[in-house]
N, C-alpha and C positions, 0 to 999 in steps of 0.2 A: 604465508609472508612471513617470516620469523630470520630472529637476529639470529647469524652466524659467527658466534667468538669461539677462537681455538682452545680457548680455558674448559668451554663443555663438553658436555658426553653427547650430546645427542643437537643434532637441528632442531626439531622442537622445544627439547629440555630450551635449548636458548631461546625461542622465542617465548615459550609460557613467562620463562623469566622477566625477560626484559614485560613483555607486556606486564605484568604483577606490578612491574616494580611504575611502569609507566601509571600504570591507574590511582597512586598514590598520588596525595594532595601535597602540587609542588604550590608553593603561594607564591601569588603571583602581587603582593605586599612594596608598594614602589615605594621609593625614597625620590621622592617627584624633584626634580628644579626647577621646575618654572610651573606657571600654570597651565591651566587642565587644556587652557583653548591654545597653547603654548603652539609651533610649528613641530615639533621635537621636545622634549624629556628625559635625563637619565632615568635609568630605574637600578633598583638592587633587586632580582628577583631571588629567592629560596630554596632550591634545589631538594627533591625529598629528602637530604641524608645532610639538613641544612646549609651546606656550601651557597654563598654569595654568586651569584652569578652578576655582571654587570650590564648593561642592555641602556642604545638608546632610540624612543621610540617614537617616530615619525612619522605623526598622525595625518589622514586625510581627509580632502575635504570632499569624498563622493560616498560617505553615508557607508551607507549595510553593504550599498555593492559594491567595497569596493577589494579591488583585489590585491592578497598581503607580500611582499617580498623581505626574506630572511636574507641577510651577508652576513656571515662569520667568514673571521681573517684566519689562515693558518693556525694548526693546530703543533707547531713542533719545539714549542718550550720558551721560555722566558731567553734562552738562550743563546738560542739558534739565532743563527746569521741573519742578520738583514728581521729580523721577528717585526709581528706588525701589532696592532691591535684592532677594534672597532673602530679606531678617529680614519685607519686606512680608507674607510666606507663611506664618509663625509661627504664627498660631490658625487658618489652613484646614489646613495641614499637621497640626497634633496634633487634629486634628475629624475629621478623614480616617485618621488612627493608629488614633482609637478605634474611627472604623469597623471596623476588619481591613488599612486600607489599608497598604504600603507605602509612603513615600513618596520625592522627591527634589526640596527644590528648588535653583533653578542661579543664576546667576550669569556669563551668559552673556559671551565675551572682551569686555575693555574695559567693563565693569559692575559695581557694585560690588564685592567682591573680588579680580573678576579681568583684573585692571591692571596695567601694566607699572609695575616698582621707579619710586620715585618720583625718582631719579637719573637713569632714563631721561629723554632730553629730543625721543628725534630724534618726530618728529610722525605718523612714517606706526608708531610704535609705541604712542601716545598717544593721535593721535585720528581718530576711528570714522570706515572710509573705507564706499565704494559696498561692496569686494569682503571686508569683514570680516563683513555679512548672510549672504552665500556661506556662508563658511570655518563661521558662529554653525548654521548645517544639515547642510554635512557634514565639520564635526572637530568644533564645541563639542560637539555633541547625541547624533553618536556616544561620543564619552569618553564620556560618563554612560551612551547603550546598552550600553556594554562593561560596567559598572562592573554594571549590572542584569545583565547575560549571567553576569556572577561573581555575581550574590548571589542567580538562576535555577538555577545550576549545583551549589549547594548548600544547591538546595531551601528557600531563607527568603522565595520570592514567586515569581510564577509569569507570565513578561514578557509570554506571550502573552495577556493582560489587561491591557493601557497604557492609562491617557486623560493627555493634556496640557490644562494650563490656562494662557491665556497671556491676556499683555496687550498695549497697543500694537502696537508693531511685528516683537516678538516671534510674532506673529499667523502672519505668515506666515512666518516663521521657520523655526516646530515647521510650520506644512503642508507648506515647503520637505523637511521632514526627514522625514514621514507620510508622501509622497510615494513619495521615494529608497524607505522604508525598504521598499514594501510592491513598488519593484521589482526585488529583490534578491530572485534564482532562488534555489531551494532548492541543496544537497544534491548531487551525483551518484550518492546512496549508495542508490540504490533505483532500478528500473525507472520511466520515462517511463509514467505511467499513461492509459488510455487513456479516451475522453469520459465522464464518466460516473465513473469509477471513484475512490476514496480513492486522494489524496496515500500514497505511505507514504514520502515520498522527507521527511530532516530541516531544517527550515525553517530560511533566513538572518536572513529579514525576516518583513512581514505583520502587525506588533505591536499599532503602534499604532493603536487601536482605537474614539477617540474624540476629539473635539478642539471645547475649546470658548475664545471668544475675544472676553476682557474690550478694549468700546471699540477692537478692531482697528482698522490704519492699511492703508488699501486697496493704499496703494505706497510701497511699499519699496526702496528702490535695489537692483540688482545681481538685485531678484528679478522675475521675469516672474509677477503677479497673473494672467493670462487664463492664463496654461499652468498652474499650480497647480494654481488654483481651476477649473479646466476639468477638471482630468483627478484631482483627489478627489472629484468630484463623483461621478466614478464608481467609487470604490472602498470599501470597506464600511468604511468610517469613519465616522461617528455627528460632525454637524458642528450646534453650538451657538453662536449669536452674540448674546452679550448687550450692547446698549448704552444713551446716552440718545438722547433726540428733539432734547434742546436746542443750540444751535448748527446749524452748515452744516455743515461738515463730517462729523462723526460720524456722524448717524444716514443722511449719504449716504453715506461709505464702508461703513457697516454693510449695510446694503440693498442696494447695488452689491455685496457678498463673496456677500451671501445670495442672491441672482438667479445666481450666478455657481454653487452646488453645490444648488437647489434642486428639489428633487425631490418630485412631486402625487401625489398618494395617503394613504389614511389611512395606509397600512403604514409611512411615511415619518416622520407628526407626530413623533414620537421619535427621527428621524435629524438631520432639520434642520429647526435650531427658531432664531427669529429673536425678542428680546423687547425691545424700545424700551421707554424709560420716559420718566419724567416727573421726573428728577432733574437738579440739574447736577454732579451728580456722572461722574468719568469713568476710565477705567480702574480704577488699586489703590486708588482711593478706593474701591471698591463694598467691600473688601475691611476698610475699617477702621471704625472711629465704628460709629455707629448700622446702618450698613449691614452691619456685619459677620455678626451672624446668619443675618439672610437670605442675604445674598450666599455663605455657606454651603451653608446649606439645597440652594443654587439646583444647585451645583456637584457637591456628594455625591448629591443626585438622579439628575443625570446621566447623571456617573462609575456610578454602582448600577445604572442603567438598560439602561444601554451597555456596559458596562466589565462591572462582578462577578456579574451574574450571566448572561456569557456561557458557555455551554459549551465551556470550549475545558481542558481537563482537561493538567494538566501534564506535558509528554514534556522528557525531556532535549534537549538544544539542542550535544551532540558529535556530531557529520557520522563516520557507522559505520568511514566510511575512515580514522580515525583509532584506531580501535581495535584 
C-alpha cells in the first residue's frame, strides 16, 4: 500500500516518505465560528508544514457509531474556469448530516479559503505547483484525519467508517491519501496475529472504505496514476466513478481510471462502479441546480452501502503502549 509519486525513485520509497510525513502531528486546533453544540462549524486546521487548511465540520447526532463523509472540491487552482470551494458541498453535507453522517468539507491548499494571505506575492506560495498535489495527499488530508481521530476519541463519530467524495483533480489526491492510509502499520501494542487469527493491535489507518469521484482527472502532476489506482484496486475500498460521456477527455479519463480498479464478478458490482451520463454538466456541476437531489441520492446510496452499513464497531484508537 504505497503512494506512487512520479518524483520518487521507487514505489516503496514513496510510501515510506508519505507515511512518515503523515505520522507527524497535524494540529487540529480549530478556529470555531459557533458553539460546540452547533450543527456545523468552520475550522482552520494546521498541516504539518504549517499551511492553514479551512474546513467546515457538520456534527452528527448518531454518536460514536456515526459514519464519516469527507467532501473535497476540485483542485485545479483558483484561476481555473468554474473553480469551486468547499461551499459547493453545503447542500450535500446537510443532506448527509440529516442521514446520520458526520461530514467535513475541505478546501485543499491554495484553494478556497486555504490560500496565502493577500499580501504574499511569492509565486511559490500562491501558484499551484506539482509538489502541491503531493502535499494535499500527505499533509492536508492528514490534518483532516487528525481532526477526525480527535472526534473519534471523543466518541462523536466512527473513523473506521469513512468515505470520501471528490471532483476533478482532487480525486487522485484522495486516492493517494487512501492508499497511504491503508499502508500504515498498526501500533505494536499486541502480538502479531497468526494467519487467520484476529488482529488485536490498535490500527493507525485502514479507515477509508469508499471513494466516489465526480468527473475525475486521470493525470495529476506529481502523482503516479497507474501506481495509485493499481494499488487501490487491491484494497478494501469501494470506488464509484461518475462522469459525463460528453466531450473527449471526461469519458476517456473516467474509463481509464475504472479499468485500473475494476474487479469482475457479481460480488463487486457495488464495490466498483462506473456511470457515464448524457449531460453537459461536469464535476461540481452535478451538485448544483436541477442535478442536486439526484446526485445527493447517488452519493448517499453509495456511502450507505459501503460505509454506513459496515460492521466496524467503534474502538479506541489510542495505543495501549501510551496507557
